[in-house]
C-alpha positions as CSV (number, residue, x, y, z in Angstrom):
1,M,-38.1,14.0,8.7
2,I,-34.8,14.5,7.4
3,P,-35.3,12.8,3.4
4,D,-33.6,9.5,2.8
5,S,-31.7,11.3,0.2
6,A,-30.3,13.0,2.2
7,I,-29.6,10.9,5.1
8,S,-27.8,8.5,1.7
9,R,-25.6,11.7,1.5
10,L,-24.3,12.3,4.7
11,L,-23.7,8.1,5.1
12,F,-21.2,8.3,1.6
13,A,-19.5,12.4,2.3
14,I,-18.6,9.8,6.0
15,A,-17.8,7.0,4.3
16,V,-15.4,9.3,1.9
17,F,-14.4,10.9,4.3
18,T,-13.4,7.9,6.5
19,A,-11.9,6.3,3.7
20,A,-9.3,9.2,3.4
21,A,-8.7,9.6,6.3
22,F,-7.9,6.0,6.9
23,S,-6.3,6.2,3.1
24,A,-3.5,9.3,4.4
25,S,-2.9,8.1,8.0
26,A,-2.3,4.1,6.7
27,E,1.5,3.5,7.0
28,P,2.9,4.1,3.7
29,I,4.6,1.6,1.6
30,D,8.5,1.0,1.6
31,I,9.2,-0.1,-1.6
32,G,13.5,1.0,-1.8
33,S,14.9,0.6,-5.2
34,R,13.1,-2.2,-6.1
35,L,11.4,-2.9,-9.4
36,E,7.1,-3.2,-9.2
37,P,5.1,-4.3,-11.8
38,L,1.5,-3.1,-11.5
39,W,0.4,-6.5,-11.9
40,D,-2.5,-6.0,-8.7
41,D,-3.5,-3.2,-6.3
42,F,-0.9,-2.9,-3.4
43,L,0.0,0.2,-4.3
44,I,-3.0,1.5,-6.4
45,D,-5.3,4.0,-3.6
46,S,-7.6,5.5,-6.6
47,M,-8.1,4.8,-10.2
48,D,-10.5,6.9,-12.4
49,G,-11.4,6.2,-16.5
50,V,-7.9,4.0,-16.7
51,Q,-8.6,0.2,-15.6
52,Q,-6.0,-3.0,-15.6
53,V,-5.6,-5.1,-18.9
54,L,-4.1,-7.9,-18.7
55,H,-1.7,-9.0,-22.3
56,E,-1.7,-11.7,-24.9
57,P,2.1,-12.9,-25.1
58,A,2.8,-13.3,-29.1
59,L,2.8,-16.9,-30.5
60,R,6.4,-17.2,-31.6
61,E,8.2,-20.1,-32.8
62,V,8.6,-24.2,-32.4
63,V,11.4,-24.5,-29.9
64,L,11.6,-28.0,-29.6
65,A,9.5,-31.0,-31.6
66,F,9.8,-34.0,-29.3
67,D,10.5,-36.7,-32.2
68,A,12.7,-39.4,-30.8
69,P,12.1,-43.0,-30.6
70,W,12.5,-42.3,-26.4
71,E,10.4,-38.9,-26.4
72,G,6.6,-39.1,-28.5
73,N,3.1,-37.5,-27.9
74,T,2.7,-36.9,-24.2
75,S,5.9,-35.0,-23.7
76,C,5.5,-32.8,-21.1
77,Y,5.7,-30.8,-17.8
78,V,8.2,-28.9,-18.9
79,T,11.0,-26.9,-17.2
80,V,13.8,-24.0,-18.0
81,F,16.3,-21.5,-16.4
82,E,18.9,-20.1,-16.5
83,D,22.0,-20.7,-15.4
84,D,25.2,-18.3,-16.1
85,G,24.5,-17.8,-19.5
86,L,22.6,-21.7,-20.8
87,F,19.2,-21.7,-20.6
88,R,18.1,-25.4,-19.3
89,M,15.2,-27.5,-20.0
90,Y,14.6,-30.8,-19.2
91,Y,10.9,-32.4,-19.7
92,R,9.3,-36.1,-19.9
93,G,9.6,-38.7,-22.8
94,S,6.9,-40.3,-22.9
95,H,4.6,-41.7,-26.2
96,L,0.4,-43.1,-26.7
97,D,-0.3,-45.3,-29.0
98,L,-3.9,-44.3,-29.9
99,E,-4.9,-47.7,-31.4
100,T,-4.2,-49.6,-28.9
101,R,-3.7,-47.2,-25.6
102,E,-0.5,-48.7,-24.8
103,S,1.5,-46.4,-23.1
104,S,5.7,-46.5,-23.5
105,E,8.1,-46.3,-20.4
106,Q,8.2,-42.8,-19.1
107,R,12.3,-41.4,-18.1
108,V,13.3,-37.7,-18.2
109,C,15.1,-36.0,-21.7
110,Y,17.6,-32.8,-21.6
111,A,17.8,-29.4,-23.8
112,V,20.4,-26.9,-23.5
113,S,20.2,-23.6,-25.5
114,V,22.4,-20.2,-25.5
115,D,19.7,-18.4,-26.7
116,G,16.1,-19.8,-25.4
117,I,14.9,-19.9,-28.8
118,H,17.5,-22.2,-30.4
119,W,17.7,-25.7,-28.5
120,T,19.5,-28.8,-28.8
121,K,19.4,-32.6,-27.5
122,P,23.1,-33.1,-26.2
123,E,24.1,-37.5,-26.9
124,L,25.0,-37.8,-22.9
125,G,26.0,-41.3,-22.5
126,L,23.7,-41.5,-19.7
127,F,20.8,-44.2,-20.1
128,E,21.0,-47.0,-22.4
129,F,17.4,-47.6,-24.9
130,E,17.4,-49.7,-27.4
131,G,20.9,-51.3,-27.2
132,S,22.7,-47.0,-27.7
133,T,23.5,-43.7,-24.6
134,A,23.6,-42.0,-28.2
135,N,20.4,-40.1,-26.6
136,N,19.4,-37.0,-24.4
137,I,17.9,-39.4,-21.8
138,I,19.3,-37.2,-18.2
139,W,17.3,-40.1,-15.2
140,E,15.9,-42.9,-15.0
141,G,14.4,-44.9,-11.9
142,Y,11.7,-43.0,-9.3
143,G,10.7,-39.5,-10.4
144,V,10.7,-40.0,-14.4
145,H,6.6,-38.9,-14.7
146,N,7.4,-35.5,-13.4
147,F,10.8,-34.8,-12.7
148,S,10.9,-31.1,-11.7
149,P,14.9,-29.6,-11.2
150,F,16.3,-25.7,-10.0
151,K,19.5,-24.7,-9.1
152,D,19.7,-23.5,-5.3
153,A,20.4,-20.1,-4.5
154,N,20.5,-20.9,-1.3
155,P,23.9,-19.4,-0.3
156,D,24.6,-22.3,2.7
157,C,24.0,-24.9,-0.2
158,P,25.9,-27.6,-0.1
159,P,28.1,-28.2,-3.2
160,D,26.4,-32.0,-4.4
161,E,23.5,-30.4,-3.7
162,R,23.7,-27.0,-5.9
163,Y,21.0,-28.1,-8.2
164,K,17.5,-30.0,-6.7
165,A,14.4,-31.9,-7.9
166,I,10.9,-32.8,-6.5
167,A,9.0,-35.2,-8.1
168,S,6.8,-37.6,-7.0
169,G,7.4,-41.6,-6.1
170,P,6.6,-44.6,-8.3
171,D,3.0,-44.8,-7.0
172,R,2.7,-40.7,-7.3
173,A,1.5,-40.3,-3.5
174,R,4.1,-38.8,-2.5
175,L,7.4,-36.4,-3.4
176,L,10.8,-37.7,-3.7
177,A,14.0,-35.0,-3.1
178,F,16.4,-35.2,-5.7
179,K,20.4,-33.6,-6.0
180,S,23.2,-33.1,-8.6
181,A,26.3,-31.5,-8.2
182,D,26.1,-30.4,-11.8
183,A,22.9,-30.2,-13.2
184,I,23.8,-33.9,-15.2
185,H,24.1,-36.6,-12.5
186,W,21.1,-37.1,-11.1
187,E,20.5,-39.6,-7.5
188,L,18.0,-39.6,-4.8
189,M,18.5,-38.0,-1.5
190,R,16.5,-40.2,0.8
191,D,14.9,-43.1,0.2
192,E,11.9,-41.1,2.4
193,P,8.9,-39.1,1.3
194,I,9.7,-35.2,1.9
195,I,5.5,-34.5,1.5
196,T,3.0,-37.0,1.3
197,E,0.0,-35.0,1.3
198,G,-1.6,-34.2,-1.8
199,R,-2.0,-36.2,-5.4
200,F,1.3,-35.8,-7.0
201,D,0.6,-36.3,-10.9
202,S,1.0,-32.8,-12.2
203,H,3.9,-30.9,-12.4
204,N,4.9,-30.2,-9.2
205,V,7.8,-27.4,-8.1
206,A,9.7,-26.5,-5.6
207,F,12.7,-23.8,-5.3
208,W,14.6,-21.3,-2.9
209,D,13.2,-18.2,-2.1
210,T,15.6,-15.5,-2.6
211,Y,13.5,-12.7,-1.2
212,R,12.2,-14.8,2.1
213,E,14.9,-16.4,2.5
214,R,13.2,-20.3,2.6
215,Y,12.2,-22.8,0.4
216,V,8.9,-22.9,-0.7
217,E,6.7,-25.6,-2.6
218,F,4.2,-25.9,-5.1
219,H,2.1,-29.2,-5.3
220,R,-1.3,-30.6,-6.7
221,D,-4.1,-32.0,-4.5
222,V,-7.7,-31.9,-5.0
223,A,-10.8,-29.9,-3.9
224,D,-14.1,-30.1,-4.0
225,G,-14.5,-32.2,-6.6
226,A,-11.8,-30.4,-8.4
227,R,-8.1,-29.5,-9.2
228,A,-6.2,-27.0,-6.8
229,I,-3.0,-26.2,-5.0
230,M,-1.5,-26.9,-2.2
231,T,2.1,-25.1,-0.9
232,A,4.3,-25.1,1.7
233,T,7.7,-23.5,3.6
234,T,10.6,-24.4,4.6
235,D,14.0,-23.7,6.2
236,D,15.5,-27.6,5.9
237,F,14.7,-29.0,2.0
238,L,14.4,-32.1,3.1
239,N,11.5,-31.9,6.4
240,W,8.7,-30.0,6.1
241,P,5.1,-28.8,7.4
242,D,2.0,-29.6,6.5
243,P,0.6,-28.1,3.3
244,V,-1.9,-25.2,3.2
245,W,-3.9,-24.5,-0.1
246,L,-3.8,-21.1,-1.9
247,E,-6.2,-18.1,-1.1
248,Y,-7.5,-16.1,-3.6
249,T,-8.5,-12.4,-4.2
250,E,-11.6,-13.4,-5.4
251,G,-12.5,-16.4,-3.8
252,T,-12.3,-20.2,-4.4
253,P,-11.6,-20.9,-8.0
254,T,-14.2,-23.5,-9.1
255,E,-11.9,-24.1,-12.2
256,H,-9.8,-27.6,-11.8
257,L,-6.1,-26.1,-11.5
258,Y,-4.5,-29.0,-13.2
259,T,-0.5,-27.5,-13.1
260,N,1.1,-24.4,-11.6
261,A,4.2,-24.0,-12.8
262,I,5.1,-20.8,-9.9
263,T,7.9,-19.1,-9.8
264,A,9.8,-15.5,-8.1
265,Y,10.1,-13.1,-10.8
266,H,13.4,-12.6,-11.6
267,R,13.4,-8.5,-11.9
268,A,11.2,-8.8,-8.8
269,P,11.4,-10.9,-6.4
270,H,9.5,-10.4,-4.1
271,I,6.3,-11.2,-6.0
272,F,5.5,-15.0,-7.5
273,I,4.3,-15.0,-10.4
274,G,2.1,-18.2,-11.7
275,F,0.7,-19.5,-15.3
276,P,-1.6,-22.7,-13.7
277,K,-3.0,-24.8,-16.7
278,R,-6.7,-23.9,-16.7
279,F,-9.1,-27.7,-17.6
280,L,-12.1,-28.3,-18.1
281,P,-12.7,-31.4,-18.6
282,R,-16.2,-31.5,-19.6
283,R,-15.8,-29.0,-22.9
284,D,-15.0,-31.6,-25.2
285,V,-15.1,-30.1,-29.6
286,G,-14.4,-33.0,-30.9
287,V,-11.0,-33.8,-31.9
288,H,-10.1,-36.1,-29.9
289,H,-11.5,-39.6,-27.9
290,L,-10.7,-38.0,-24.7
291,P,-12.9,-34.8,-23.8
292,G,-11.6,-32.0,-21.5
293,V,-10.2,-28.6,-23.3
294,S,-7.3,-26.4,-21.2
295,D,-5.8,-23.0,-21.6
296,G,-3.4,-21.0,-19.8
297,V,-4.1,-18.6,-17.1
298,F,-1.7,-16.0,-15.1
299,M,-1.4,-15.4,-11.7
300,T,0.5,-13.2,-8.7
301,S,1.4,-13.1,-5.4
302,R,3.1,-10.7,-2.8
303,D,3.3,-13.6,0.5
304,G,2.8,-16.8,-2.3
305,L,-0.1,-18.0,-0.5
306,L,-2.9,-15.2,-0.8
307,F,-2.8,-15.2,-5.3
308,H,-4.6,-12.7,-7.7
309,R,-5.9,-14.9,-10.0
310,W,-6.9,-13.5,-13.3
311,R,-10.0,-15.1,-14.9
312,E,-9.3,-14.6,-18.5
313,A,-6.3,-16.5,-20.0
314,L,-3.1,-15.8,-21.3
315,V,-2.4,-18.4,-23.1
316,R,-6.1,-19.3,-25.5
317,P,-6.0,-22.5,-27.9
318,G,-6.6,-20.2,-31.0
319,P,-7.1,-21.8,-33.8
320,D,-5.1,-24.3,-34.2
321,Q,-7.6,-27.5,-33.5
322,T,-5.1,-29.5,-32.3
323,R,-4.4,-27.3,-29.6
324,W,-8.0,-28.1,-28.6
325,V,-7.5,-31.5,-27.9
326,N,-7.1,-32.5,-24.2
327,R,-4.4,-31.3,-21.8
328,N,-2.2,-29.4,-24.4
329,N,-1.9,-25.3,-23.8
330,M,0.8,-26.4,-20.3
331,I,2.8,-23.1,-19.8
332,A,6.2,-24.7,-19.1
333,W,7.5,-24.0,-15.7
334,G,10.2,-21.0,-15.9
335,V,10.6,-17.5,-17.5
336,L,13.7,-16.3,-19.5
337,Q,14.4,-13.0,-20.3
338,T,15.8,-13.2,-24.2
339,R,16.7,-11.5,-26.9
340,S,14.1,-10.0,-29.0
341,G,16.6,-10.8,-32.5
342,D,16.5,-7.4,-33.7
343,P,19.3,-5.1,-32.3
344,N,17.2,-2.4,-32.2
345,L,14.9,-3.8,-29.5
346,P,15.3,-4.7,-25.8
347,D,14.9,-8.1,-24.4
348,E,12.2,-9.9,-24.0
349,L,10.0,-13.1,-21.6
350,S,10.0,-15.9,-23.5
351,I,7.4,-18.4,-22.1
352,Y,7.0,-22.0,-23.6
353,S,3.8,-24.2,-24.5
354,T,2.9,-28.0,-25.4
355,E,1.6,-28.4,-28.4
356,G,-0.1,-31.3,-30.3
357,Y,-0.6,-33.7,-27.3
358,Y,-1.7,-36.8,-27.8
359,V,-2.6,-36.4,-31.6
360,G,0.8,-35.3,-32.2
361,P,3.2,-34.2,-33.5
362,C,4.2,-33.4,-29.6
363,E,6.2,-29.5,-30.2
364,L,7.4,-27.0,-26.8
365,R,6.0,-23.3,-28.7
366,R,7.8,-20.0,-27.6
367,H,5.9,-17.1,-26.6
368,T,6.9,-13.8,-26.3
369,I,6.1,-11.2,-24.5
370,R,7.6,-7.5,-23.2
371,L,9.6,-7.4,-19.7
372,D,7.3,-6.5,-16.7
373,G,4.4,-6.5,-19.5
374,F,2.0,-9.0,-18.1
375,V,-0.5,-7.4,-17.2
376,S,-0.9,-2.8,-17.7
377,I,-2.5,0.2,-16.0
378,N,-4.3,1.0,-19.6
379,A,-6.0,4.5,-19.8
380,P,-8.2,4.6,-23.4
381,A,-7.9,8.2,-25.5
382,T,-10.1,9.9,-23.4
383,G,-7.7,9.7,-20.8
384,G,-7.6,8.9,-16.9
385,S,-5.6,9.2,-14.3
386,F,-4.6,7.2,-10.7
387,T,-3.1,7.8,-8.4
388,T,-1.0,5.2,-6.1
389,K,-1.3,5.2,-1.9
390,A,1.4,6.9,-0.4
391,L,4.9,5.0,-0.7
392,V,8.7,5.4,0.5
393,F,11.6,5.1,-1.8
394,E,15.4,5.5,-1.8
395,G,17.5,5.6,-4.1
396,D,20.6,2.0,-4.7
397,G,23.3,4.8,-5.2
398,S,23.8,5.8,-1.9
399,V,26.6,3.3,-1.5
400,S,28.7,3.7,-4.9
401,S,31.4,6.3,-5.4
402,N,30.1,7.5,-8.2
403,P,28.1,10.1,-8.0
404,E,26.3,10.8,-10.7
405,A,24.8,7.1,-9.3
406,A,23.8,8.3,-6.3
407,E,21.2,10.5,-8.2
408,T,17.8,9.2,-7.4
409,K,15.2,8.6,-10.1
410,L,11.8,7.9,-10.4
411,I,11.7,5.2,-14.2
412,L,9.1,3.8,-15.6
413,N,8.3,0.9,-18.1
414,Y,5.1,2.1,-20.3
415,A,4.1,2.2,-23.9
416,T,1.8,5.3,-26.0
417,S,0.5,5.4,-28.7
418,A,1.7,7.9,-31.4
419,A,-0.9,10.3,-29.8
420,G,-1.0,9.3,-26.4
421,S,0.5,10.6,-23.7
422,I,1.9,10.2,-20.0
423,L,2.4,12.7,-17.0
424,C,3.7,12.2,-13.3
425,E,2.8,14.7,-10.0
426,I,4.5,13.4,-7.1
427,Q,2.1,14.4,-4.3
428,D,2.3,14.3,-0.2
429,A,1.2,11.9,1.7
430,D,-2.1,13.8,2.0
431,G,-2.6,14.5,-1.8
432,N,-1.1,17.8,-2.0
433,P,1.5,18.6,-5.2
434,I,4.5,18.7,-4.4
435,P,6.1,22.0,-6.1
436,G,8.2,21.9,-8.8
437,F,6.4,17.8,-9.3
438,T,3.6,18.9,-10.5
439,L,1.4,17.5,-13.5
440,A,2.4,21.8,-15.1
441,D,5.8,20.8,-14.4
442,C,6.1,17.2,-15.8
443,D,7.8,16.6,-19.2
444,E,5.5,14.9,-20.9
445,I,6.2,11.1,-22.0
446,Y,5.4,9.3,-24.6
447,G,6.4,6.2,-26.9
448,D,7.9,3.3,-25.9
449,N,10.5,2.3,-23.2
450,I,11.3,-0.7,-21.6
451,E,13.2,2.6,-18.7
452,R,12.3,6.3,-19.0
453,V,13.3,8.5,-16.4
454,V,10.7,11.1,-15.6
455,T,11.8,14.7,-15.1
456,W,10.3,18.1,-14.5
457,G,11.3,20.6,-16.3
458,G,14.5,19.2,-17.2
459,N,15.0,18.2,-13.4
460,A,15.2,14.2,-12.5
461,E,16.3,14.5,-9.4
462,L,15.0,13.0,-6.3
463,K,17.3,12.8,-3.9
464,D,15.8,14.9,-1.6
465,L,12.8,13.1,-1.5
466,A,13.6,9.7,-0.5
467,G,12.9,8.3,2.7
468,T,9.5,11.0,3.0
469,P,5.9,9.3,2.5
470,I,4.4,10.7,-0.7
471,R,2.1,9.8,-3.0
472,L,2.6,9.1,-7.3
473,H,-0.2,10.6,-9.6
474,F,-0.2,9.5,-13.5
475,Q,-2.7,10.9,-16.3
476,M,-2.4,9.6,-18.7
477,S,-3.9,9.0,-22.7
478,D,-4.2,5.9,-25.0
479,A,-1.0,4.3,-22.8
480,D,-0.5,1.3,-21.2
481,L,2.0,1.8,-17.1
482,Y,3.5,-1.9,-17.0
483,A,6.0,-1.2,-14.5
484,I,7.4,2.0,-11.6
485,R,10.9,2.0,-9.6
486,F,12.8,4.5,-8.1
487,R,16.1,4.2,-8.8
């Protein structure tokens, strides 16, 4: 009789061999010359001693106070986007009297910035408040509760619809569509709603998906007693199919996802990123008469339907007790690429979140993180390694008239300690090191760079490997690797 331990070892060996054979025979992933942030396991075949780590953005300055008489302590649902060098911001202006519990009228307000840090509220002269039009009110009427604009990147978009928005109707049981030619003057596209399945008293969003060439929307509903997210796609902004629920790699969340803030990552538009406000209605720290606390989380998707959601918070309430009040830490819809303020430092990503909701002063605070820096593959000082699945890449200089631009190189976004390092080996599809591109050949990588060219014995040229299935094997110590790209 064969001992159980021997059978176990045999079964394990068969499983390993089968997995290896399947991995080796799997169709290589064609990444072309696009940026690939390492935020999920799509490219990762195996990891040894390393792990994916979610990084917390740095807390920066308050960029806007909702302190105008037509704004107030329940101003929220902020949208930001870049528009040909100008940053635009839209948000709801509203106020709740904490003594009488009476709410003010709601309205849509507007701000602009050239750097994402210093924002101004222009006097638009469009709508009257207490006898004056000297204000930044950009819309009144249907949709003021959660007006969510975007610049339509659809090349076939008519000029008078270059900017679009969705917002809930007065009963908050339907989504309406709006249009504008200049991002300032708005009107309904039609009286009939575009989507009716959902509970729309939230920050619902829609935009043109440039990578898949379609419109996509994300809105809130309730599933199994918890706030959750639905989505739909269409080629025609006014006609949408029935929405479906988002799916998650870790299974259906039991937590309330109050908003979604999903957008395409501008540096890698084939990847969606979202910043839901996670709401825990039964927790109460005694700061306010309404219970509930919330934080901001992070999730990613490669198709807009299946998301990987990090359970750890991206934006915590922190030591400021007012941010432990119900409905704070709501991340705005939109990620801006901004200057760091130091000419010696690269651009960074800015996200924005509300604080002081209810208790006041209600404000919008900026948070920053390095480009592509939400998640990294992290190695401790003791070292570790990981290997990608089989990949096919191409250079993007083949159509250039510049001979230098025709070179194809591997670019890393990474950071190490002073003692840390990264080595990269290029293997064939079966995992065999390719001569000239082994770990021993790789010039040691250390430092902190958004775009660092990998070299092997001083050689960076990979043009001869373009179109051939390869694997990348990384050996790391006290280092973070955020993204890779062949260019």
